[in-house]
N, C-alpha and C positions, 0 to 999 in steps of 0.2 A: 757661193753667192754672198755678196756684201750685205751686212745687216743694215736695215733701214734705220736712219737716225730719227729719234722721236723728237718731234717739234714741241716746244713749250706751248702751253695753252694760252689763249687770249687773256684769260683771267690772271694767269701767272705773270704774263707780260705787263698787264695793267698794274698789278700790285708792285712789281719791280720798279715800274716807272714812278709810282706814287711815293716810294721810299726816299727820304732825304736824310742827310746826316743828323739834322735836328730831331727828326722823328725816331731814328734809331737810338740816338742818345737819350731821348725821353723814355723809350721802352727800357733801356738799361737802368736808368735812374729809378724807374718805378718797379724794378724787380721782374719785369716781363722778359726773362732771359731768352726764352725760345724765340720770341718775336724779334728781340734785339739781335740774336745770332743770325736769323734769316735776313734781317735788314742790312747788317754790316757785310754779310757775304754778297748780297746783291750789289751793294755799293762798290765793293772791291772789284767785282767782275765788270761793272760798267764804268769804273773810273778810268779816265784817260791816263796814259803812261806818264804824262808830264805832271799830273797833279800830285799833291802830297798824300800818299797812301799810308803814311806812318800812323796818323791819328785813327784812320779807319781800322788798321790792323790792331792797334791797342784797344779800340772799342770791342773788336771781335774777341780778343784775348780775355777781356773782362767779362764778356757775355758767357764765354765757355766756362770761366772760373765760377761765375755765379750759378750757372746751371748745374755744374758739378757739385757745388755745395748743397743745392736743393736736393739732388738725387742722393747724396751721401746722408743727409738728414733723415731720409726715408728708409735708409738701410740698403739702398740700391748701389752698392759700391762698384760692381762691375760696370754698370752704366755710367757711373760718375768717372771711372777711370778712362772711359772712351772720351769724355769731354776733356779730361786733363791731357790726354795724348793728342787730341786735336789742337789744344792750345800749344803744346810743345812743338807740334808740327809747323806752327807758324814761323819758328826759327828766331834766333837772336833774342829770345826772351829769358829773363832770369828765372831760375827754378823757384817753384812755389812750395812752401812747407806743407800745404794741404794736399798737394799732389803726392808728396812722400808719405803722408799719413794714410792716404787712400791705398797706396801700395802696401804699406805695413798691415792694414786691416785685411788685405787679400793674401798676406803671407809672402809677398814678393820682396824679400829682404835684399836679394842681390841687386835689384834695380834701385834700391834706396841708397845704398852705400856711396855710389858716385855723387849723389846729390850733396853729401856731407862736405864735399870739397868744392861745391859751387861758390864762386866768389861773392855772388849777391847774398847768399845766406850767411856767409862769414862776415860780410860787411854789416849785416843787420843783426844785432845781438838778440833782439826779440824773436825773430824768425828762427834763428839757430837754436835758441833755448827751447822754443816750442817743439822743434823736431826732435831734439835730444830728450825732452820729456816724454814724447810719444815712444821713442825707442826704449827708454827706461821702463815704461809701462808694459810694452810688449815683451821686454826681457823678463820681467817678473811673471808675466802671463805664460812664459814658456815657449814663445815663438822661436822656432828653430832657425839657426844660421846667424843670429845677431852677434852672439859672443865670438864666433869664429871669424866674423868679418871685421871685428873691431880690434885695434891694437891692445896689447896686454895692459898697458898703462892707462887706457881710456877710463874716465870716471864712471861710465855706465857699467863696465866690467868690474872695476875695482870696488865700487860701492854696492854692487848687486848683492854681495854676500851679507853685508850688514842690514840691507833693506829686507832681505828674506828673514834674517834673524828677528827683526822688529815685527814682521808679519806673524811669524811663528809664536813669538812671545805674546802678542795680542790674542791670537787664537786660543792659546792654552791658559790665558788669564794671568800670566806672570808679569805683574806690573813693574817689578824691579828690573827684570831683563829688558822689558820694553823701553823703560826710561834710559837705560844704558845704551841700547841700540840707537835710539833716536838722537842722543847726544853725539854719537859717532858719525852721523850724517851731516856733512858741511851745509852751511846756509845756502850756498849757490849750487847745490847738487842737483842733478836732473831728477832726483827723488824727493825734492823739497816739498812738492805738493802731497806726496804720500805721508810725509812727516806731519803736515797739518791735519790730514784726515785721521791718522792714528791718534794724534793728540785729542782731537774732537771726540773720537769714539771712546777714548779712555775716560772721558768725563761721564760716560753713561754706564756706570757700574750698578749692580743690583741695589745698592744702598740709596741710589738717587731716584728711586721710584716712589710714586705716591700710593694712596690706598687703592686706586683703580688699576695699578700696574703700569701707568704711564710715567714717563720721565718727569721729574719736577721741573717747574718753570725755570729755576736757577740753572740746573744742569743743561736744559735745552738751550737756554740763551747763550751760555758759555760755548757750547759745542757749535751752535749756529754761527757765532762770530768767527770761529776758526775756519769753518767751511766756506764762509763768504770770501775768504782770501784767495780762493782757487778760481781761476778764470774758466769760462765755458769751453774754450778751445784747448784746455789742458789735456794731456794724455790720461790723467786720472779723473777727468770730469765725470765719467760714468760711476766710478766708485764714490765720488762726492755726492752724486745724485741719489745713490742708494743710501748713503749715510743720512742725507736729508730726509728721505722717506722714513728711515728708522727713527727719526726724532719725533715724528708726528704722533698725535694721540690716536687711540684705537678708532675713534669716530672719524677723524680726518684721514686715516690711513687707507680705509677700505676703498673709496673711489679712486685714490691715486694708484693703488696697487693694480686696479683693473686696467689702467692706462699703461703700466710698465710692462716690459717684456719678461719672458720666463726667467732669463738669467738674472735680471735685476730683482725680480720677486724672490728668487731663491736666496740671493745675497741679503735682501732685507730681512727675510725670515731668520737667517743666521745671525744678523746683527742684533735683532730683537730677542734672540735666544729662544725662538720657537722650536719645539721638537718636531720631528718629521711628521708625526701623526697630526699635529695641528695644521701644518702646511697642507697636508692632503685634504683635511677637512675643509680648509678655506677654499681650496681649488674646487672641491665638489660643491660647496655652497654657492660659488659664482655661477655654476650651471643652472641654478634655480632662478636667476634673474634678480633685478633690484628689489622686487616685492614678492618674495616667494609665498606660495599658498601654504596655509598652516598645515594641511595634510602632508604636503611634500616635505616641508621643513621637519615635521615630526618623523616622517619616514627616514630622513637623513640622520636625525638624532638617534633613532633606534638602531640604525645600521652601525653607528659608532658608539653605542652605549658602553662597551667595555672600556674604551678610552675615556669617554666623558664621565662615566660612573653611572651605575643603575639608579641611584637615589637622585642624582642631579637631573637625569633625563626624565625620571618620573615626575619630579616636582615642577620642572620647567615645562614639561610637555603638557601638564594639566592646564597651564595658562593658555595654551594654544587651542583648547576646547571652547573657550569663550569667544563670542557672546552666545553661542548656541550649544550648550553642553550636551543636549540630547543627541544632536546630529554628530557632534564631535566624538561622543562615546562610541559610535558605530565604527568610525574609521580609526579609532584608537586600537581596536582589535585588528582591523585590516592591516595596519602597518607593523604589527607584531607585538603589541602591548598586551599585558594580562588584563583580565576583566577588572573593572574599577571596583574598589572596596567601598564599604559604607562611608568610611571617613573621608574618602575622596569626594563622594557626593555632597557631604556636608561642607567641605571646603569650597567646592564649586558654587554651592548655594550662597556661601558667605561672600565670595568674590562677586557673584552676580548681584547681590544686594547692594553693593557699593555704587552701582549705577543709579540707584534710587536716591533722591534727595532727602528722604525721610530718615533721620538718625535712628528712630525707633527700630526700623527694619534692620539696619546695620547692627545695632546692639543685640537684637534678638538672635540673628543668625550666627554672629560670632560667639555669643554665649553658648549656643548649642554645640558649636564646633569645639570650644574649649572644654565643655563638659565631656564630650566624646573622647577628646585627647586624654583627659584625666582618667576616664573609665578604661581606655585602652592600655594605660600604663600598668594596670593590674597590681600595683604596689605603691607605696608611698613615694611620691616624687620629691627627690632631694632638691632643695633650693639651689639655683645656679647650674643645675644640669641642663642638658640640651632640651629635654622635654619641658622642664620647668621654664626655661627662657622662652620657648615657643608659646607656652600657655600665657606667660606674662605679656608677650607682645600682642597676643590675640585679645586679652582683656583690655589692652590700651588702644585697640584699633579704632573704635568709634571716636574717642577723644582726639586721636591723631588726625582723623579725617575732618572732624567738625569743630574742634576747639570749643566745645560747649562750655566747659568750666572756666575758660578764659573770658567768656562774655556774660555769664549769668551769675546770679547770687545764689547762695545756699537756699534750698527749699525744705520746709518742714516735712513734706511728704516724701518718704523714702522711696516711693514708687514713681516719683516724677522723673523726667528725663535727666536733669542734672544730678538728682539723688542716685539714680541707677548707675550713671557713668562714674560718679565718685566712688560708689561701692565697688565697681569693676576695677578702678585704679587701685583702691586699697587691697583688693584681692590679688592684684598683680604683684604687690610687694611681698606677698607670702612666697612667691616663686622666684622673684628677682629682687631681693632686699637691698641690692647695691645700686639701684637706679635712683640716683640723687634727684634728678629732674622731676620724677613723679612725686617725691616727698614735697619738694618746693612748690610744685603746681597745686597740690592738694592744700597745702598751708595757705597759699595765696587765695584759693577759692573759698576756704572756710573763713578767712578773715574778711572777705568782701561783704560789705553790708553789716558787719558786726553781729551776725545772727548765730554764728557757730564757733564761738571762741573756744569752747571746750574741745571740739573736734580738732581745731587747729593746734591746740596745746598737746593733744594726744599724738598727732602725727609728728609734731616738732620733737617731742620727747624721743620718739623712735629714731628720728634723724640725728639728734644730738648724741645718741648712744653710738652711732656709727662714725660720725664726723664731728667730734666735739670742738675742733678748732677751725673747721672749714669756714671761709669768709661768707659764702652764700648762706650757709645754715645759720651763722651768727646774725646775718642781716635779717633772716626770717624770724629769728628769736627776738630781735629788737622790735620788728614790726608787731609781733604777737604781744610783747610787753606793752607797747604803745597802745594797741587796741584794747588791752585790759586795764589801761590807766596806770600801769606800773612804770612811771617815768624815771624813777631812780634806777630801777633795774635796766631800763632801756639805755640810760646814760652810761651805766657800767659796761654794757655790751658794746655800745658805740665806741667807748674808749678802747676796748679790746680790738675792735675792727681797725680803728685808726692807728693803733700801735703797729700793725703790719701793713696798713694801706693808708698812709697819712693824707693822700690827695683824694680820698674817696669823698667827693662833694655830696653825693647822693645820701650818704649816711648822715652827714651834718644837716642837710636840708630836712630830712625826715624827722630828725630829733628836734630841730627848731620848730617845725610844724607841730610836733607832739606837745611841746611846752606851750606853744601859742594856743593850741586847742584846750589845754588845761586852764590857761589864763582866761580864755573866753568863757569857759564853763563857770569859773569862779565869778566873773563879771555878771553872768546871767543870774547867779545866786546872790548878787549884791555883796560880794566879798572882794573889794578891790585890793585889800591887803594881801590876800592869798594869791591874787592875780599878779601882783608885783613880784612876789617870790618866784613864781613860775617864769616871769619875764627875765628875772635876773639869771636864772639857770639857762634860759634860751640864749641870752647874750653871750654866754661863754662859747657857744657853738656857732654863732652867726659869723659868716665870712663874706657874704655877697650884699650888693646894694639892695636887691629885692627883699631879702630877709630883714635887713635893717629897716627898710621902709615899713614892713609889716610890724616889726617890733615897736617902732615909733607910733604907729597908728594905735595899737592895742594899749601901749603905755599912756598915750594921750587920753584915750577913753577911760582908762583906769583912774587917771588923775582927775578927770572931770567928775567921775562918779565919787571920788574921795574929796571933792570940792577943793582941789589943788589948782591955783590959778595958772600953774605951768602947763596944765593939760590943754587949755585953749590955745596958748601960744605954740605949743608943740604941733597941734593939729593944723593950725594956720600955716606953720612952716611947711608941713607936708603938702598941704593944698597948694601953697605957693610954688613948691618945687615941681608940682604936676601941672602948673599953668592955670589953676583955678577955673578950669573949664569943665567939660563933660567928663573927661577922664578922672579929674580930681573928685568930682561929685560921685562918680561910680565907685571909686575905691572907698570913699568915706561911707557911702551907703551900704556896701557889701560888708565892711568890717563892723559897722553899727548893727546890722542885722545879725551877724554871727555872734555878737556880744549881747544881744537882747536889748539894744538901745534904740529908741525911735529915731529913724533916719531923718525925717522931716524936721524934728526938733533940733537935731544936731546941726543940720544945714542952716537953720535959722540962727542958732547961737553963733555960728561961724560967719554969718553974713553972706551966705551963698544961696539964698532963696531966689534971687533974681536970675532969670535965664541968661546964660552966657552968650556972647556974640558968636555966631557960627564961624568955625575956623577949620580949615582942611587938616592941618597938622593935629589939632586936638581931636578931630573926628577919627583920624586914623589911630591915634593912641587909644581912644575910647574902645574901638572895636577890637583892637589887639588885646586889650585887657578883658573884654567880654569873651573872646575866643579862649583865652587862657583859663578863665574861670569855668567855662562850659566844658573844656577838655578834661577837667578834673572829675567830671561826672556830676557836678553840682548844677542846680537850676538857678535861674535869675529870680531873686525874690520879687514878690508882687509889688512891694513898696518901691523897689528900684524902678520898675517899669512905670508905675503910676507917677512917680516924681519926675522922671526924665523923659516921659513920652512927648510932652509938648516941645521942649527944646530940641529933641531929636528930630521931630517932624520938620522943624525949621531948617535943619542942616541938609535935608533932602534936595534943596535947591542949589547946593554947592556944586561947582563944576569938577566932577571926578571923571576919570576915564571909565570905559565900559567894564573893564576887568574889576576895578575897585567896586563899582556899583553892584556887579554880580556877587562879589565876595560879601558885601554888606548884606544883600538880600539872603544869601545862604546862611549867614550868621544869624540873622533875625528869624529865619525859618526854625532855628533851634530854640527859640524863645516864644513867649506869649505876646510879644509886641506886634500884633497883627496890623494895627493902624499905622505904625511906623514903617513896617515892611511894605504896606500898600503905598504909602507916600513915596518911598524910594523907588518902587517898581513903576508907579505912574510917572514920576519925574524922569526915569530912564526911558519910558516909552515915548515921552515927548521929544527926546533927543534921538532915539533909535526906534523909530516907528515900526511896530510889528515884530520886534526882536523876540523870538520864541521864548527864551529863558525868562524874560521880564513879563511876558504874557502869562506864563505859568505862575510866577511869583505873585502877580497881581490877582490872579484867580484864587490861589490858595489863601492869600491874605484876606481877600474880600469875604471869604466864607469861614474864616477863623479855624482852619484846620480840619473841617469836615465837609466832604462833597455833598451838597444837597441832592435829594432824590430827584427833584424836578429842576434840573439845571436849566436856566433860561436859554432859549434857542440862540439868542444873540451871543451869549457867552460860549455855548457849545460850538458855534461856527468859528468864533475867534480861536478857540483851542484847536479845532481841526486845521485851521489855516496855519497856526503855529506848529502843529505836528508836521505838516507838509514842508514847511520851511526848515524845520529841524532835520528832516530826512534829506532834503536837498543839501544841507550843510554837512551831512555825514555825522551828526552828533547823536550817536546811538543811545548814549546814556539819557539825554534829554527826551529822545523819542520814547524810550521805555517809561519814563516818568509821566509823560503826557498820556500815553496809552493806558497806564494804570488808572488815571483819573477818569478817562473817557469810558472805561469798561468796568469801573468799580464804584457805583453809587454807595454812599454812606460809609466809605472806607476811610478811617482816620489816616491822615498823611503820615507816611513813614512806617505804618504798621503792616505786618504780613497779612496775606489773604487768609480769611477765616472759613473758607469753604463756600460753596454755592457760587453763583454768578457774580464775580467781583468780590465775593466774601462778605457782603454786607447785609444779607437778608435775615429775617427773623428766624431764630431757632429755639424759642422758648415754648409758648403754648402751641405753636404750629409744628413743632418738631416731634412728630409721631413716627418713631423709628420703624414700628411694625408696618405702618402704612407705607413708608418709603420702600421697605423691602418688598411689599406686595406689588407696588407700582413697578419697581425695578425688575421683579420677576416676570411681570406681565410683558415688559417691553425689551428687556436686556437681551442683546445678541452677542454679548461677550466682547464687544469692541468699544469704539468711541461713542456709538449711539447710546449705550447704557449710561455713560457719564453725561451726555448731553441731556438725557431725560431727567436725571437728577437735578441738573442746573435749571432746566426749564420748569420743573415742578416747584422749586423754590420761588422762582419769579412769578409763576401764576398765583401761588398762595399770597404773595406779597402785593402784587399789582391788581389782582382780579382779572377776569377774562378780558374785559374791555380795555383796561389799561395795558394789559400784555399785548393785545393785538395792535393798539396804537403805537406802542414802542417798537413793534416789529417794522412799522412803516417809516421809522426815523432814518434820516440819512446818517452817514458816518459809520465809525467802527462798531457802535452798539447795534444798530439795525442790521449791519452786514453780518455780524457774528450770530445774531439771533436767526436770521434767514438761512445762514449756513447750517445751523443746528436743525432747523426745520427740514432742510433738504436731506440731512443725514437720516432722520427717523421717519420721514414721510409725512405729508400733510394730513392724511387720514388718521395716522397714529397720534399726531399732535392734537387733532380735534377730539379724539377719544380721551386723551389725557386732560385736556381743559374741561371737558364736560364732567369727567369723573371727579376731579378736584372741586369744581364748583358745586356739584351735587352733594359732596361730602360736607363741605362748609355750610351749605344751606341746611342739611340735615342736623348739624350740630348747632345751628343758629349762631355761627361765629361770623362777625363782620370782617371785612378785609382790613388789614392794618393801615393806620394813617401813614402815608408815604413819608411824612416829615419827621416821624418819631421812631426810626428804626433802632432796634437794639442788636448789636452785632452778635451777641450770645457767646457762649463758651467756645474756646478753641478746641478743635478736634484732637490736638496733641495731648489733651488731658484724659482721653479715653484709655481704658485699660489695655495693656499689651495682650491680655488673654483673648481679646476680640480679633486680633490679627489672624487672618487666614493664611495658612501655609500650604504649599503644594510641593510635596517631596517627590523627587524623581526616583 
């Protein structure tokens, strides 16, 4: 019985009718090869015999080739070969090198050999070289049948031996044999891409690694340039890709390795020199996912602890127990760990303390851990030993985290925070006496403020015993000599430094400043003769325009004091060079103040009492000088502000851009020139109405650095509107500054919170600690509610019950935060608290404080460390 013919569906007929040569060509150009293949097939079937079918056949051939490449890129080589064979079945088409490559990857060498004689491949040098390169790569890979199918004199057979020798030499690390083998391979050899790869890999020797184990940037760059010479369609492209992966850093490598195939990964492991154990560990680690759970990661570490090392697994594993050590200690045992020791608990306590912003807590916990380490040693710890270095690092931990000594001056109280940290650093030197940075840090700290010169000399002596000619130690010695007024000694040390470092401008600058300071001191003592001697010494070291300017200023003042007529002319010349404006007046006033000379009288003598004409260039120079002066840690003398306040306020009307106005306001924020700052802020608000940053500056300047308790409602609303605009603008820093003001009455600008709500409530006669503890015990639930009660209690004592309830009804952040605290502890509990405090104050006949005269009281940071409560696990 004849088989019934299947008729095409109506939908298929409609699609076939809708295909045009243009649409099929568009699919081909867009890379839609399956659609293009179907389109060209349909067109060839329906095209009349008389029409030109050649272009349609070429289009179909290109569609087959494109689809074959897509499948080959996915590793579907058998499916790709079907496409290549369909293309070849079209007839009269030149052989394609990618067809031959597909056959090679499937091991069908016999079918490839006839293609080598194809005229089209011989006529195209690029296609022929590409095919020969793939044959060479397969030859080295051990594909059977290639050598037998090639003539004995073929370059692929002839040069295969030397290529194998190059590979063997690289694998065993014989650089000399590798170089000889690479030279023996001709430039146009089918193995030339292998030569580039081996040259690149030879750059990556063990000596080219940094401290993290990654290749240095120089070695990586040289190797990458060689690898970039190899095309993506080269027979050695996969080896090139593996070499590129081997160049990556450890952090970059992990995600790339996940995308690579197993063979490529194994090759990368070998190129990077990973042992087999590490490769196994990496593969197991990938099974845990991108963000492995600490417990599973610890389980994996314990499973490989023999390879990783028992000590390493123990120390790194402890880190995985944070942030919940109690919970972590349970599954530490579950995954095979031994019970935690006492010293492990102390270490976990110390790590956990670092999440707290209080330096005291960090100091205390690390001190305990260091003491336990010392006790566990059971004998004298030798300086420089592993235990000694561990103790030294622990002693330095708080300073490493908080840099307290870099920001504070020495304190006479040895139990203060800086005093305690300094003692810890000095103790660390007993165990690690070769840490030069700690010596230098301590010397700089003791010199700051000039209060601990004896301690600085003591540490310096120890440093000089170890590094007598070290440049940094010599510089510290010079600074110490300057601080002690030993200028001749400082000059001798500076000469020693400059003998080995003649371009050290910092040493010259400091020595000039030292002699200038000596000269100023003599002028204050009415000894211009001695000042001139110091200036002569300073002149020998001066090299810059700025130091010469200062020298001329001090010399001119010395000459004025000595009734030398040259002094006035010299100062007039300096003022002239500075433009005789605000900048000139500032420099003269600052120098006069430093020398103990009345600035107003000096300006009068020089004819500079009249206010200068406002000028943008002069104003910029003035504030540049002000910032430089403030950056040294000095303050702006009151006489400077009093003399220049009026002319400065006139310059507020100058047309400056918004950034400059903001910079000026920020600079004035660091001074006591509140009226000037207010003038600039209000001038800016006239041009940029409602700009949040200028609203903030205007508010702070208007209240001269202290937020009043009873902020006027109008100003409160303006600040809240500024806060919303700052949030809309995404200015988080400005948002934080405004919130600090809105939620911190009586807090000095720029100062840290001092405890209580906003940190500004009374802590003197009202600070009855026993009463606080009673109240806290009555209400504390161990969470946020207890802290809320402490804040509310301070506010009730300060404002009184009626004032407190009124403030609770206020709009904005203050009222919202108070109502939130009320919800935390409950309305009934709050009423009990208010009534209890009011009754206590009545019983003691104590009035409520005047809201306008708050005293911020002492900082809690001065409380004894012994009061800190510890909870040991």
